C-alpha positions in Angstrom: -0.1 0.0 -0.1 1.3 3.3 -0.9 0.3 6.9 0.0 0.6 9.8 -2.4 -0.3 13.5 -2.1 -2.7 15.2 -4.6 -0.1 17.2 -6.3 2.2 14.3 -6.9 -0.9 12.2 -7.9 -1.8 14.9 -10.4 1.5 15.0 -12.0 2.0 11.2 -12.1 -1.5 10.0 -12.3 -0.9 7.3 -15.1 1.8 5.6 -13.0 -0.5 5.4 -10.0 -3.4 4.1 -12.1 -1.1 1.3 -13.5 -0.1 0.4 -9.9 -3.8 0.2 -8.9 -4.6 -1.9 -12.0 -1.9 -4.2 -10.9 -3.6 -4.9 -7.7 -1.8 -2.3 -5.4 -4.0 0.0 -3.2 -2.9 3.7 -3.3 -4.0 6.0 -0.5 -4.5 9.7 -1.7 -3.8 12.3 0.9 -4.5 16.0 1.4 -2.3 17.6 3.9 -1.4 14.2 5.6 -5.1 13.2 5.8 -6.3 10.3 3.6 -9.1 11.6 1.4 -9.5 8.6 -1.1 -8.3 5.2 -2.2 -7.3 4.1 -5.6 -7.4 0.4 -6.2 -8.2 -2.4 -8.6 -11.8 -3.0 -9.6 -13.9 -5.0 -7.3 -14.5 -8.6 -8.0 -17.4 -9.2 -10.4 -17.1 -5.7 -11.9 -17.1 -5.8 -15.7 -14.2 -4.4 -17.7 -16.7 -2.5 -19.9 -17.8 0.8 -18.4 -21.4 0.4 -19.7 -21.8 -3.0 -18.4 -20.4 -1.9 -15.0 -22.8 1.1 -14.8 -25.7 -1.1 -15.7 -24.8 -3.7 -13.2 -24.4 -1.1 -10.5 -27.7 0.5 -11.3 -29.3 -3.0 -10.8 -27.5 -3.5 -7.6 -28.7 -0.1 -6.3 -32.2 -0.9 -7.4 -32.4 1.9 -9.9 -33.2 -0.6 -12.8 -34.9 -4.0 -12.9 -33.6 -6.4 -15.2 -36.0 -8.0 -17.8 -37.8 -11.1 -16.6 -37.5 -12.8 -20.0 -34.6 -11.2 -21.8 -34.8 -13.8 -24.7 -38.4 -12.7 -25.7 -38.7 -10.3 -28.5 -41.0 -7.3 -28.4 -44.3 -7.6 -30.4 -44.0 -6.6 -34.1 -44.9 -2.9 -34.5 -48.1 -2.0 -36.5 -48.0 0.8 -39.0 -49.6 4.1 -37.7 -51.3 4.8 -41.1 -51.2 3.2 -44.6 -48.4 4.4 -46.7 -50.6 5.9 -49.4 -52.4 8.2 -47.0 -49.1 9.3 -45.4 -47.7 10.2 -48.9 -50.8 11.9 -49.9 -50.7 14.1 -46.7 -47.1 14.8 -47.3 -47.8 15.9 -50.9 -50.6 18.1 -49.6 -48.2 19.8 -47.1 -45.7 20.4 -49.8 -48.2 21.8 -52.3 -49.4 24.4 -49.6 -45.9 25.9 -49.3 
């Protein structure tokens, strides 16, 4: 475990991120007071940011996963027949 001040961390951030990715915990200090920890991702955390954010949202109860994720949504029905949509579009263009 290492401790590093904010100024040094700012100047050498990539080095400390590599240490944390390698499994080491880095304590971030501000005036000799620990204010944060930089460490490797928690076990079970996805390597993809999007997957990790979704998984955290489910853990916090903000999202509920689908009950049957392999089911497809019902097919969409057209709002109106194509001929009537094209006729309405032509009328709009003619009024300009």
